N, C-alpha and C positions, 0 to 999 in steps of 0.2 A: 573703680575699686582695685584692689593693690594692685593686681596684675595690668593695670592701665597705668598704674602712674612705675612701678619697676622699667616700664620700657622707655617712660620718657626721660624720666630720673638719672639721675648717678645715687647709688649708697655710697656710706661709709663702711668700707668693710673691717671689721674685727681684726686683732693680730692674729685669730686663730686663722679665719678666712683669708687676709693678704698668703699667710701662708702656704693655706692650702691650691691660692691659685696661683703660683708664683712658683714650687716648688719641681723643684729638678726630679725629682726620687722615681724610678720607673714604677714604683706601684705606688697607690695611694691608699686610706679610707679613709671617708668621712664620714665619722658616728659621730649623730648628735638630736639634742631635741625633737621634737616639733616645733614647726615655726622660727627657726633658729635660723634658716636661709643654706638651708645644706645647696636647695635646689637652688638658690641664685647661684652657689659660691663651683658649683658641679656646672652650671652652663658656665662663666666667664672659664675655668678652668679646659673646661672641653675646646671653647674658644679658642684659645690662646694657642693651645696647641696642636690647632688645624691651621691660624691665623698666621701663630709669629713662626713656629715650631717645623710648620711647613708638615705633621702627620694627616695620612688619609682617614678617611672616617672609616674604614675597615681595621686600622690600626689601633683603634682606642675603644675601650671597654668600658661600659659605664653598669654594674647592676644598680638598680633600686628595690626597695621593697616593696612596695605596690604597683599594680599596673598602670591605676591614677597619677602617682609621682613617675612614671615612666612618660605617661602622655604629656602629661606637666613640665617636664625636661625637653622631651622634643619639640611641641608648640615653644616655648620657648628658645629652643635652638633653634630653629627653622625662623623664627624672627628676628633674631640676633642675627642671623646669617644675612637677613635681609635687610638688613641695615644695614651690617656692613659693607659690603654687593654695594649697595646703594648708593655710597660712601666712596667707594670704590671709582664706579663709574664717574661720577659728580667730579671727582680729581681731574680722573683721566679727561672731562670733557673741557674745563679751565684751561689743564696744561693746553689742550690742543687746540685751544682760543686762542692760550697766551702763546701760540708758535702761528699765528696765522700772520704772514704780513701782508699787510696793502701797503 
């Protein structure tokens, strides 16, 4: 399904999505038709705010139109954060192995 593909491949962002993800404004409204990538865009923006800008979860407010959209966003964020943690752990482990003197 689409969910599985999205987690394993990189999508090409549209100009508008790229603007939203890289925007430095304090407030941002993402509004678009169904199926246009709003949840994908919000996921990337949220992760960027946490991982690159160092914001805490309680410092970011995301409002969706439906509970289903909220659940979907929450699931995607959890999946992406797990991936980021796994990558960070792997990078740290590789560095530790590289530091070992035999």
